[in-house]
C-alpha positions as CSV (number, residue, x, y, z in Angstrom):
1,M,-16.7,-1.0,62.2
2,S,-20.3,-2.4,61.2
3,D,-19.3,-1.2,57.6
4,G,-16.7,-3.8,56.8
5,Y,-13.9,-1.5,57.1
6,R,-11.3,-0.6,59.8
7,L,-9.4,2.8,59.3
8,R,-5.5,2.7,60.8
9,V,-2.2,4.5,60.2
10,A,-0.2,3.1,57.6
11,R,2.8,1.2,58.9
12,P,6.3,0.5,56.9
13,E,5.2,-3.0,56.2
14,D,1.9,-1.7,54.4
15,V,4.2,-0.5,51.7
16,P,4.2,-3.4,48.9
17,A,0.3,-3.7,49.6
18,M,-0.4,0.0,49.1
19,D,1.8,-0.5,46.0
20,A,0.1,-3.0,44.7
21,L,-3.7,-1.3,45.7
22,I,-2.4,1.6,43.9
23,D,-1.5,0.1,40.8
24,A,-5.0,-1.3,40.7
25,S,-6.7,1.8,41.7
26,V,-4.5,3.7,39.1
27,R,-5.6,0.8,36.5
28,G,-8.9,0.5,37.2
29,L,-10.1,4.0,37.8
30,G,-8.0,6.0,35.6
31,P,-9.8,5.3,32.5
32,P,-11.2,7.1,30.7
33,H,-9.8,10.5,32.5
34,Y,-6.9,9.0,30.9
35,S,-4.7,6.9,28.2
36,A,-3.4,3.7,28.5
37,A,0.3,5.8,27.8
38,Q,-0.7,8.6,31.0
39,V,-1.7,5.5,33.2
40,E,1.9,3.7,32.5
41,A,3.4,7.0,33.0
42,G,1.7,8.2,36.2
43,L,2.6,4.4,37.6
44,A,6.2,4.5,36.6
45,H,7.2,8.3,37.7
46,I,4.5,10.0,39.9
47,F,1.8,7.9,41.5
48,G,3.6,5.8,44.5
49,V,3.3,5.8,48.1
50,D,5.3,8.4,49.9
51,T,7.4,6.8,52.6
52,Q,7.9,10.3,54.4
53,L,3.9,10.2,55.2
54,V,4.2,6.5,56.6
55,A,7.4,7.7,58.7
56,D,5.1,10.5,60.1
57,G,2.2,8.7,60.7
58,T,0.0,10.8,58.4
59,Y,-1.3,8.2,56.2
60,F,-4.0,5.8,56.9
61,V,-5.4,2.6,55.3
62,L,-9.0,1.4,55.3
63,E,-8.9,-2.6,55.4
64,A,-12.0,-4.8,54.7
65,V,-12.6,-6.7,57.7
66,D,-15.7,-8.7,56.3
67,R,-13.0,-11.5,54.9
68,A,-11.0,-14.3,56.9
69,T,-8.1,-11.8,56.3
70,P,-8.0,-8.3,56.0
71,A,-7.8,-7.0,52.4
72,M,-6.4,-3.3,52.0
73,A,-9.2,-1.9,50.2
74,A,-8.4,2.1,50.3
75,C,-5.1,4.2,51.1
76,G,-4.6,8.1,51.9
77,G,-3.0,10.6,54.2
78,W,-2.4,14.3,55.0
79,S,1.1,16.0,55.1
80,A,2.7,18.8,56.9
81,R,5.1,18.7,54.7
82,R,5.8,21.0,51.5
83,T,5.6,18.3,48.8
84,L,2.1,18.3,47.1
85,F,1.7,15.1,45.3
86,G,3.9,12.0,44.1
87,G,5.3,9.3,45.8
88,D,8.8,8.7,46.3
89,Q,9.7,8.2,43.0
90,H,8.8,11.4,42.4
91,K,10.1,13.7,45.0
92,T,13.5,15.5,44.8
93,G,15.5,16.9,47.8
94,V,14.1,17.6,51.6
95,D,10.7,18.1,52.4
96,D,10.6,20.6,54.7
97,R,7.5,20.9,57.1
98,L,4.9,23.6,56.2
99,D,4.0,26.7,58.9
100,P,0.3,25.7,60.8
101,A,-0.5,29.5,61.1
102,A,0.3,30.5,57.7
103,E,0.6,27.4,54.9
104,P,-2.2,24.9,53.9
105,A,-1.9,20.8,55.1
106,R,-1.8,18.7,52.1
107,I,-4.1,16.1,51.1
108,R,-1.8,13.2,49.5
109,A,-2.2,10.0,47.4
110,F,-5.9,9.4,48.1
111,F,-6.2,5.5,46.1
112,V,-9.4,3.3,46.4
113,H,-9.4,-0.2,44.8
114,P,-12.0,-0.6,41.8
115,A,-13.4,-3.4,43.9
116,H,-14.1,-1.2,47.2
117,A,-14.8,2.2,44.7
118,R,-17.7,4.4,45.3
119,R,-18.9,3.4,49.0
120,G,-17.3,6.6,50.8
121,L,-14.0,5.2,51.9
122,G,-12.5,8.4,50.3
123,R,-14.7,10.3,52.6
124,R,-13.9,8.2,55.6
125,L,-10.0,9.2,54.6
126,F,-10.7,12.5,54.3
127,E,-12.4,12.8,57.8
128,A,-9.7,10.7,59.3
129,C,-7.2,13.9,57.9
130,E,-8.9,16.8,58.7
131,D,-9.1,15.6,62.5
132,A,-5.6,15.1,62.4
133,A,-5.0,18.1,60.8
134,V,-7.1,20.6,63.0
135,S,-5.3,18.8,65.5
136,A,-1.7,19.8,64.0
137,G,-2.9,23.7,64.2
138,F,-3.7,23.7,60.3
139,A,-6.7,25.9,59.0
140,A,-6.8,24.7,55.2
141,F,-5.9,22.1,53.0
142,E,-4.5,22.0,49.5
143,L,-3.9,19.4,47.1
144,M,-3.3,18.0,43.5
145,G,-6.2,16.0,42.3
146,T,-5.9,13.4,39.4
147,L,-9.4,13.4,37.2
148,P,-10.7,10.3,38.2
149,G,-10.3,12.1,42.1
150,V,-11.8,15.5,41.5
151,P,-15.6,14.8,42.3
152,L,-14.9,13.1,45.3
153,Y,-12.9,16.8,46.4
154,E,-15.5,18.4,45.1
155,A,-17.9,16.6,47.2
156,L,-15.8,17.8,50.0
157,G,-16.0,21.2,49.2
158,F,-12.5,21.8,47.4
159,V,-12.6,24.6,44.9
160,A,-9.9,24.4,41.6
161,L,-7.4,26.8,41.7
162,D,-6.1,25.8,38.7
163,R,-5.6,22.9,35.3
164,V,-1.9,21.6,35.6
165,A,-0.2,19.3,33.1
166,V,2.0,17.7,34.9
167,P,5.1,16.4,32.7
168,T,6.6,12.7,32.7
169,P,10.5,11.5,32.1
170,A,8.2,9.0,29.9
171,G,7.2,12.4,27.5
172,V,3.4,12.5,28.4
173,S,1.7,14.4,30.7
174,L,-0.9,13.8,33.3
175,D,-3.6,17.0,33.5
176,C,-4.1,17.2,37.2
177,V,-6.2,19.8,39.2
178,R,-4.9,22.0,42.3
179,M,-7.6,22.4,44.6
180,R,-8.3,24.1,48.0
181,R,-10.4,24.3,50.6
182,G,-10.4,25.0,54.6
183,I,-10.5,22.9,57.0
184,S,-13.9,22.7,59.7
185,R,-12.6,23.1,63.2
186,H,-16.1,21.4,64.7
187,R,-15.8,17.7,64.8
188,R,-18.8,15.7,63.5
189,A,-21.2,13.8,65.2
């Protein structure tokens, strides 16, 4: 890619690097939106890789390829499953499939390394998700956005449905915003 980043589908062996990227993203971009206690609670109990997305082939990574060894710069994906947010440590039970004719697909777990922030990587991840969700027959997306992510999602046309205080076992809650938007059926040029 001429912009120095390569998009690809995440693989199981990427999980440790994605975990490290998520940690760096939350610690680097979470403040000033979340307190130190909220950042730690989020990392321990909510934020992380949902390996079901990796297994489903609906999670992507963007690698910075302008180095001798490609480095993971961003990750994120979409899902045709019921879970709205959270990594493996946050999930419970079976993650049933959604009905594309009646339910919105999910946008899930977008994280950008602070060294690569504000370079259009979130938008690029979203476009890959949108193309794949259209191919799977979905007409809308829903997500649970963290406060640092809300401006990106608003710029992508998502509308806030409600603000949610997500509780954690650590006794602190993280403010998030449940959002929704339609999916474009037209492929971008």
